[in-house]
C-alpha positions in Angstrom: 19.1 27.9 -6.3 16.5 25.9 -7.0 13.3 27.6 -5.1 11.3 24.9 -2.9 7.4 25.1 -2.5 6.3 25.7 0.7 2.5 25.1 2.0 0.6 26.4 4.6 -0.4 22.8 6.1 -2.9 22.2 8.3 -2.1 19.0 9.4 1.3 17.6 9.0 0.3 14.3 9.9 -2.7 12.3 9.4 -3.7 8.4 10.6 -4.9 7.5 7.6 -7.4 4.3 8.0 -6.0 0.8 5.9 -9.8 0.6 4.3 -8.4 3.6 2.0 -5.2 2.0 1.2 -7.0 -1.1 0.5 -9.5 0.9 -1.7 -6.5 2.1 -3.4 -4.2 -0.7 -4.4 -7.6 -3.0 -4.7 -9.2 -0.4 -7.3 -6.3 1.2 -8.5 -7.7 4.6 -7.6 -3.9 5.9 -5.8 -4.8 9.4 -7.5 -8.1 10.0 -6.4 -7.4 8.6 -2.6 -4.3 11.2 -3.0 -5.8 13.9 -3.6 -8.5 13.1 -1.0 -5.9 13.1 1.1 -4.1 16.1 0.0 -7.5 18.3 0.5 -7.5 17.1 4.1 -4.1 17.9 4.7 -4.1 21.0 3.6 -7.6 22.1 4.5 -9.2 21.5 7.9 -12.9 21.4 7.3 -13.9 23.1 4.3 -12.1 24.9 1.2 -13.2 27.1 -2.3 -13.1 25.8 -5.7 -10.3 28.5 -6.6 -8.0 26.7 -3.9 -7.5 23.5 -5.8 -4.2 25.1 -6.8 -2.6 24.5 -4.2 -3.4 20.6 -4.1 -2.1 20.8 -7.8 1.0 22.7 -6.5 1.4 20.1 -3.6 1.1 16.7 -5.6 3.0 18.3 -8.7 0.2 18.3 -11.5 -2.1 19.9 -13.3 -4.8 21.9 -12.0 -7.0 20.2 -14.4 -6.0 17.2 -13.4 -7.1 17.6 -9.8 -10.6 19.1 -10.6 -11.2 15.8 -12.7 -10.7 13.9 -9.4 -12.7 16.1 -7.4 -15.6 15.4 -9.8 -14.9 12.0 -9.1 -14.9 11.9 -5.5 -18.0 14.1 -5.7 -19.9 11.9 -7.5 -19.4 9.1 -4.6 -20.2 11.3 -2.6 -16.6 11.1 -0.6 -16.2 15.0 -0.5 -18.8 17.1 -0.4 -19.6 20.2 -2.6 -21.8 23.1 -2.4 -22.7 24.3 -6.2 -24.0 27.6 -5.0 -21.3 29.1 -3.2 -18.2 26.8 -4.9 -17.4 25.0 -1.6 -16.2 21.7 -0.8 -16.1 20.3 2.6 -13.6 17.4 3.7 -15.5 14.1 5.0 -14.5 12.6 8.1 -12.6 9.2 8.0 -15.4 7.6 9.6 -17.8 8.6 7.2 -15.7 7.0 4.5 -15.0 4.1 5.7 -18.6 4.0 5.6 -19.2 5.0 2.4 -16.4 3.0 0.8 -17.6 -0.5 2.3 -14.8 -2.0 1.4 -14.4 -5.0 4.0 -10.8 -5.3 5.4 -9.3 -8.0 7.6 -8.6 -5.1 10.5 -9.7 -1.8 12.1 -6.1 -0.3 11.8 -4.3 3.1 10.3 -0.8 4.2 9.5 0.7 7.5 10.1 1.2 9.0 6.8 3.3 12.4 7.2 2.5 15.3 4.4 6.1 15.0 3.2 5.5 11.5 1.7 2.1 12.5 0.0 3.9 12.4 -3.1 4.7 9.0 -2.9 1.6 8.1 -2.0 1.1 4.9 -4.4 4.0 3.6 -2.7 2.8 4.1 0.8 -0.4 2.5 0.0 1.3 -0.7 -1.6 3.2 -0.6 1.5 0.3 -1.0 3.6 -0.9 -3.8 1.6 2.2 -6.1 2.2 2.2 -5.2 6.6 -1.2 -6.6 6.2 -0.5 -9.7 4.5 2.7 -10.0 7.0 0.3 -9.8 9.9 -1.9 -12.1 8.8 0.7 -14.8 8.4 1.9 -13.7 12.4 -1.6 -14.2 13.4 -2.0 -17.4 11.5 1.6 -18.9 13.2 0.5 -17.7 16.6 -3.0 -19.5 16.7 -0.9 -22.6 15.1 2.0 -22.3 17.8 -1.2 -21.3 20.6 -3.7 -23.7 19.1 -4.9 -24.9 23.3 -5.9 -21.1 24.4 -8.5 -19.5 23.2 -7.2 -16.0 22.3 -10.6 -13.7 20.6 -8.2 -11.3 19.5 -6.2 -13.2 17.2 -9.2 -14.9 15.9 -10.9 -11.5 15.5 -7.9 -9.9 13.9 -7.4 -7.0 16.5 -4.2 -7.6 17.9 -3.4 -4.9 20.3 -0.2 -7.3 21.8 3.0 -6.2 20.9 3.9 -9.6 19.3 2.3 -8.7 16.4 4.2 -5.3 15.8 7.7 -7.0 15.4 9.0 -6.5 12.4 10.4 -9.0 10.7 11.1 -10.7 6.9 8.5 -13.0 5.9 7.7 -14.8 2.2 4.4 -13.0 0.3 4.7 -14.6 -3.3 3.3 -12.3 -6.1 0.8 -14.3 -7.2 -0.9 -14.1 -3.7 -0.9 -10.4 -3.8 -2.3 -10.8 -7.1 -4.8 -12.9 -6.3 -5.6 -11.0 -3.1 -5.8 -7.8 -4.6 -7.2 -8.4 -8.2 -4.2 -7.0 -10.3 -1.6 -9.4 -12.3 1.6 -10.9 -11.1 3.3 -8.8 -13.1 1.7 -5.7 -11.7 2.2 -7.3 -8.4 6.0 -7.2 -8.7 6.0 -3.9 -10.2 3.9 -2.6 -7.3 6.9 -4.9 -4.5 9.3 -3.3 -6.6 7.9 0.4 -6.3 7.5 0.2 -2.8 11.2 -1.4 -2.0 12.6 1.9 -3.7 10.5 4.0 -2.0 11.9 2.4 1.6 8.5 1.5 3.4 9.3 -2.3 2.9 12.7 -4.1 2.5 13.1 -7.5 0.7 15.3 -10.2 0.7 15.4 -12.6 -2.1 15.5 -16.6 -1.6 18.2 -18.0 -3.4 20.0 -21.5 -3.5 22.5 -22.3 -5.6 20.8 -25.0 -8.9 22.4 -28.8 -8.4 21.7 -28.8 -12.2 24.2 -28.7 -14.5 23.6 -27.4 -18.2 25.5 -29.0 -21.0 23.8 -26.5 -23.4 21.7 -23.4 -24.0 18.8 -25.8 -25.0 19.0 -27.5 -21.6 19.3 -24.3 -19.6 15.6 -22.9 -21.4 14.0 -26.4 -21.4 15.0 -26.3 -17.1 13.4 -23.0 -17.0 10.5 -23.4 -18.9 8.9 -26.7 -17.6 11.0 -26.5 -13.7 7.9 -24.8 -11.3 11.2 -23.0 -9.4 12.3 -19.8 -11.5 16.0 -19.7 -12.5 18.1 -16.8 -12.2 21.9 -16.0 -13.4 24.2 -14.0 -11.1 27.6 -13.5 -10.9 28.5 -16.4 -13.3 26.4 -19.2 -11.7 22.3 -20.3 -11.9 20.4 -19.8 -8.8 16.8 -21.2 -7.9 14.6 -18.5 -6.7 12.1 -19.4 -4.0 9.9 -16.8 -2.8 10.9 -13.1 -1.7 10.8 -12.3 1.6 9.4 -9.2 2.9 10.0 -6.8 5.9 7.4 -3.6 6.4 8.8 -0.2 7.8 5.5 0.5 8.5 3.6 -0.1 12.2 -0.2 -0.1 12.0 -2.2 2.0 14.7 -5.3 -0.3 16.0 -8.2 1.4 16.7 
């Protein structure tokens, strides 16, 4: 029987500010932020450097990897350290948001459970997609209610439940890549990772291609010069529109 590791966790769930997830996605610093959160999960305020083996075990990585990332966090003052005693100090989320200086459109957070910490990369990507979806919801509401002056929607602080309702919204890889400064291929890979982890759900927009191809050359020419991607499914060609995304994560507004 496989032995299951057990951890003495200080917090089973944390409300993580979206600033940290946006920083991890745009700067590609998933592992560093993951180690930072692991320290906050496992230790309340401070811990000795000899306890980094618990962090490594909880994340399934080598202890040397954890120490390298802790050094990176120390250099940026994201975690405190006393060289004489060898003790690390956890920073508060308010302090971390100020240190990162990463501007986000909304002041909100997401509940992260300790059991999902190993999938932090997928979790952060799911939060990033949800932020883009909320932006679409606010924009649609403003267009629908042009005559109403609601400052909450303009400032990006939608405390009303109308913006927490889940639904499918179109999010193109090109838009995600431009906002978070990644390539389209990376954006496509990120979306698939978050979907496989269960944080988002995808719905493809496919319409049957009405063009008949006489040869393989005609089909390749259409794929090369057409603005709409062409895919082959179940013996037929389909034109692929923008994939619709529904996020299963709910933001907590500060």
